[in-house]
C-alpha positions, 0 to 999 in steps of 0.5 A: 627120310625122317623117322616121323611123318610130316604134316602133309603125310598125316593129312593124306592119311598115313596114320589112318587105321592104326588106332592111335587116337586118344579122343575125338573133337566135336568140331574143328573149331574145338580143335582150333581153340585147344591149339590156340589156348595150348591145353584142354580138358577132355571128358570121356564117355565114362565121365573121367577127365583127361588133359591134353596140351 
């Protein structure tokens, strides 16, 4: 067994409820474009900006 869950386990919810999220996307399309482009800027509710890759 690996030290990290695989994609199937993640999709089935193995990480749910652990508070690991850093941000939420408005749509799956937004997530797709971040994946294709390789990076994105995030605007948090308090107005600060972050970056994900």
